PAVOKOL-447280 format. One record per residue (C-alpha): residue number from 1; residue in one letter; x, y, z. Coordinates in Angstrom, 3 decimals, m for minus. Layout:
residues N
<node><i>NUM</i><aa>A</aa><X>X</X><Y>Y</Y><Z>Z</Z></node>
...
//
This chain:
residues 101
<node><i>1</i><aa>M</aa><X>m16.068</X><Y>m6.944</Y><Z>m32.524</Z></node>
<node><i>2</i><aa>I</aa><X>m19.681</X><Y>m6.509</Y><Z>m33.966</Z></node>
<node><i>3</i><aa>L</aa><X>m20.205</X><Y>m6.335</Y><Z>m37.648</Z></node>
<node><i>4</i><aa>I</aa><X>m22.834</X><Y>m3.782</Y><Z>m39.711</Z></node>
<node><i>5</i><aa>S</aa><X>m23.447</X><Y>m3.920</Y><Z>m43.484</Z></node>
<node><i>6</i><aa>E</aa><X>m24.646</X><Y>m0.856</Y><Z>m45.088</Z></node>
<node><i>7</i><aa>R</aa><X>m27.594</X><Y>m2.859</Y><Z>m46.066</Z></node>
<node><i>8</i><aa>Q</aa><X>m28.380</X><Y>m3.846</Y><Z>m42.609</Z></node>
<node><i>9</i><aa>L</aa><X>m27.643</X><Y>m0.450</Y><Z>m41.203</Z></node>
<node><i>10</i><aa>Q</aa><X>m30.029</X><Y>1.126</Y><Z>m43.998</Z></node>
<node><i>11</i><aa>K</aa><X>m32.832</X><Y>m1.150</Y><Z>m43.206</Z></node>
<node><i>12</i><aa>K</aa><X>m32.800</X><Y>m0.678</Y><Z>m39.357</Z></node>
<node><i>13</i><aa>F</aa><X>m32.368</X><Y>3.109</Y><Z>m39.227</Z></node>
<node><i>14</i><aa>K</aa><X>m35.673</X><Y>3.533</Y><Z>m38.405</Z></node>
<node><i>15</i><aa>H</aa><X>m34.547</X><Y>2.773</Y><Z>m34.913</Z></node>
<node><i>16</i><aa>A</aa><X>m31.110</X><Y>5.341</Y><Z>m35.231</Z></node>
<node><i>17</i><aa>A</aa><X>m33.285</X><Y>7.719</Y><Z>m32.807</Z></node>
<node><i>18</i><aa>D</aa><X>m33.214</X><Y>5.238</Y><Z>m30.044</Z></node>
<node><i>19</i><aa>F</aa><X>m29.391</X><Y>5.776</Y><Z>m30.161</Z></node>
<node><i>20</i><aa>G</aa><X>m29.288</X><Y>9.411</Y><Z>m30.476</Z></node>
<node><i>21</i><aa>I</aa><X>m29.636</X><Y>9.695</Y><Z>m34.264</Z></node>
<node><i>22</i><aa>S</aa><X>m32.177</X><Y>12.179</Y><Z>m35.909</Z></node>
<node><i>23</i><aa>G</aa><X>m32.448</X><Y>13.453</Y><Z>m39.571</Z></node>
<node><i>24</i><aa>D</aa><X>m32.552</X><Y>11.561</Y><Z>m42.758</Z></node>
<node><i>25</i><aa>Y</aa><X>m29.963</X><Y>8.757</Y><Z>m43.768</Z></node>
<node><i>26</i><aa>N</aa><X>m27.471</X><Y>9.653</Y><Z>m45.794</Z></node>
<node><i>27</i><aa>L</aa><X>m23.581</X><Y>9.044</Y><Z>m45.043</Z></node>
<node><i>28</i><aa>Q</aa><X>m23.221</X><Y>11.440</Y><Z>m41.982</Z></node>
<node><i>29</i><aa>T</aa><X>m26.078</X><Y>9.846</Y><Z>m40.206</Z></node>
<node><i>30</i><aa>A</aa><X>m25.371</X><Y>6.159</Y><Z>m41.418</Z></node>
<node><i>31</i><aa>T</aa><X>m21.676</X><Y>6.720</Y><Z>m39.839</Z></node>
<node><i>32</i><aa>A</aa><X>m22.972</X><Y>7.943</Y><Z>m36.685</Z></node>
<node><i>33</i><aa>F</aa><X>m25.638</X><Y>5.544</Y><Z>m36.367</Z></node>
<node><i>34</i><aa>A</aa><X>m22.837</X><Y>2.937</Y><Z>m36.629</Z></node>
<node><i>35</i><aa>A</aa><X>m20.373</X><Y>4.458</Y><Z>m34.044</Z></node>
<node><i>36</i><aa>N</aa><X>m23.361</X><Y>4.599</Y><Z>m31.619</Z></node>
<node><i>37</i><aa>I</aa><X>m24.101</X><Y>0.596</Y><Z>m32.230</Z></node>
<node><i>38</i><aa>K</aa><X>m20.572</X><Y>m0.102</Y><Z>m31.564</Z></node>
<node><i>39</i><aa>A</aa><X>m20.364</X><Y>2.228</Y><Z>m28.968</Z></node>
<node><i>40</i><aa>H</aa><X>m23.167</X><Y>0.740</Y><Z>m26.927</Z></node>
<node><i>41</i><aa>V</aa><X>m21.700</X><Y>m2.864</Y><Z>m27.341</Z></node>
<node><i>42</i><aa>Q</aa><X>m18.395</X><Y>m1.545</Y><Z>m25.167</Z></node>
<node><i>43</i><aa>Q</aa><X>m20.446</X><Y>m0.396</Y><Z>m22.123</Z></node>
<node><i>44</i><aa>V</aa><X>m19.433</X><Y>m1.699</Y><Z>m19.264</Z></node>
<node><i>45</i><aa>R</aa><X>m22.844</X><Y>m1.669</Y><Z>m17.884</Z></node>
<node><i>46</i><aa>V</aa><X>m24.169</X><Y>m3.779</Y><Z>m20.610</Z></node>
<node><i>47</i><aa>Q</aa><X>m25.257</X><Y>m7.496</Y><Z>m20.098</Z></node>
<node><i>48</i><aa>V</aa><X>m24.051</X><Y>m9.739</Y><Z>m22.586</Z></node>
<node><i>49</i><aa>I</aa><X>m27.147</X><Y>m12.179</Y><Z>m23.264</Z></node>
<node><i>50</i><aa>S</aa><X>m27.774</X><Y>m15.404</Y><Z>m25.017</Z></node>
<node><i>51</i><aa>G</aa><X>m30.499</X><Y>m16.139</Y><Z>m26.557</Z></node>
<node><i>52</i><aa>T</aa><X>m33.202</X><Y>m15.808</Y><Z>m29.432</Z></node>
<node><i>53</i><aa>Y</aa><X>m34.265</X><Y>m12.985</Y><Z>m32.000</Z></node>
<node><i>54</i><aa>R</aa><X>m37.048</X><Y>m14.404</Y><Z>m34.031</Z></node>
<node><i>55</i><aa>T</aa><X>m36.322</X><Y>m18.294</Y><Z>m33.243</Z></node>
<node><i>56</i><aa>Q</aa><X>m32.705</X><Y>m17.801</Y><Z>m34.584</Z></node>
<node><i>57</i><aa>P</aa><X>m30.005</X><Y>m17.677</Y><Z>m32.077</Z></node>
<node><i>58</i><aa>V</aa><X>m28.399</X><Y>m14.365</Y><Z>m31.125</Z></node>
<node><i>59</i><aa>T</aa><X>m26.550</X><Y>m12.471</Y><Z>m28.536</Z></node>
<node><i>60</i><aa>H</aa><X>m28.680</X><Y>m9.473</Y><Z>m26.796</Z></node>
<node><i>61</i><aa>H</aa><X>m26.457</X><Y>m6.607</Y><Z>m25.956</Z></node>
<node><i>62</i><aa>F</aa><X>m28.886</X><Y>m5.142</Y><Z>m23.185</Z></node>
<node><i>63</i><aa>D</aa><X>m28.421</X><Y>m1.999</Y><Z>m21.400</Z></node>
<node><i>64</i><aa>P</aa><X>m30.690</X><Y>m2.193</Y><Z>m18.164</Z></node>
<node><i>65</i><aa>K</aa><X>m30.243</X><Y>1.646</Y><Z>m17.854</Z></node>
<node><i>66</i><aa>T</aa><X>m31.401</X><Y>3.175</Y><Z>m21.203</Z></node>
<node><i>67</i><aa>N</aa><X>m33.324</X><Y>m0.415</Y><Z>m22.048</Z></node>
<node><i>68</i><aa>L</aa><X>m31.477</X><Y>m0.229</Y><Z>m25.223</Z></node>
<node><i>69</i><aa>D</aa><X>m30.656</X><Y>m3.669</Y><Z>m26.991</Z></node>
<node><i>70</i><aa>V</aa><X>m28.374</X><Y>m4.565</Y><Z>m30.022</Z></node>
<node><i>71</i><aa>I</aa><X>m28.747</X><Y>m8.013</Y><Z>m31.242</Z></node>
<node><i>72</i><aa>V</aa><X>m25.915</X><Y>m9.627</Y><Z>m33.562</Z></node>
<node><i>73</i><aa>D</aa><X>m25.980</X><Y>m13.195</Y><Z>m34.819</Z></node>
<node><i>74</i><aa>K</aa><X>m23.685</X><Y>m15.781</Y><Z>m33.362</Z></node>
<node><i>75</i><aa>T</aa><X>m20.681</X><Y>m14.204</Y><Z>m35.966</Z></node>
<node><i>76</i><aa>D</aa><X>m21.517</X><Y>m10.794</Y><Z>m34.364</Z></node>
<node><i>77</i><aa>N</aa><X>m23.364</X><Y>m9.380</Y><Z>m37.541</Z></node>
<node><i>78</i><aa>Y</aa><X>m25.576</X><Y>m6.070</Y><Z>m36.573</Z></node>
<node><i>79</i><aa>I</aa><X>m29.090</X><Y>m7.800</Y><Z>m36.778</Z></node>
<node><i>80</i><aa>S</aa><X>m31.221</X><Y>m5.229</Y><Z>m35.024</Z></node>
<node><i>81</i><aa>G</aa><X>m31.259</X><Y>m2.860</Y><Z>m31.893</Z></node>
<node><i>82</i><aa>W</aa><X>m33.733</X><Y>m0.628</Y><Z>m30.213</Z></node>
<node><i>83</i><aa>R</aa><X>m35.296</X><Y>0.778</Y><Z>m27.112</Z></node>
<node><i>84</i><aa>L</aa><X>m37.165</X><Y>m2.074</Y><Z>m25.513</Z></node>
<node><i>85</i><aa>N</aa><X>m40.548</X><Y>m1.527</Y><Z>m23.705</Z></node>
<node><i>86</i><aa>S</aa><X>m41.096</X><Y>m3.270</Y><Z>m20.443</Z></node>
<node><i>87</i><aa>F</aa><X>m42.504</X><Y>m6.384</Y><Z>m22.044</Z></node>
<node><i>88</i><aa>Q</aa><X>m39.671</X><Y>m6.855</Y><Z>m24.052</Z></node>
<node><i>89</i><aa>V</aa><X>m37.394</X><Y>m6.259</Y><Z>m21.029</Z></node>
<node><i>90</i><aa>Q</aa><X>m38.680</X><Y>m8.729</Y><Z>m18.923</Z></node>
<node><i>91</i><aa>A</aa><X>m38.473</X><Y>m11.604</Y><Z>m21.935</Z></node>
<node><i>92</i><aa>V</aa><X>m34.721</X><Y>m10.575</Y><Z>m22.806</Z></node>
<node><i>93</i><aa>I</aa><X>m33.785</X><Y>m10.596</Y><Z>m19.281</Z></node>
<node><i>94</i><aa>T</aa><X>m35.708</X><Y>m13.831</Y><Z>m17.970</Z></node>
<node><i>95</i><aa>T</aa><X>m35.812</X><Y>m15.862</Y><Z>m21.342</Z></node>
<node><i>96</i><aa>G</aa><X>m33.055</X><Y>m14.411</Y><Z>m23.538</Z></node>
<node><i>97</i><aa>K</aa><X>m36.093</X><Y>m14.340</Y><Z>m26.190</Z></node>
<node><i>98</i><aa>L</aa><X>m37.433</X><Y>m11.364</Y><Z>m28.452</Z></node>
<node><i>99</i><aa>G</aa><X>m39.794</X><Y>m11.484</Y><Z>m30.970</Z></node>
<node><i>100</i><aa>G</aa><X>m41.369</X><Y>m14.793</Y><Z>m30.832</Z></node>
<node><i>101</i><aa>G</aa><X>m40.054</X><Y>m18.235</Y><Z>m30.236</Z></node>
//
């Protein structure tokens, strides 16, 4: 199960629109953002890809239909997530690497 700290959720709220959340950060939008992240990783079509993010070992939860990627560390702590561009999609699918390294 993915673990999402309030600090990390607020830090990455800039990507909330990619997960269908609009508006400013508050309890309601933060709760919805966290719920949508957790729902994303449970989707059947999501591919679980071991790789790196900024050279750190991670697991990508990538949806090839929407190009959304949720990134967690080795202990399932949420790091980030957003809709990947075509270059990023290719990198994650072929090498598992994102953000250099």
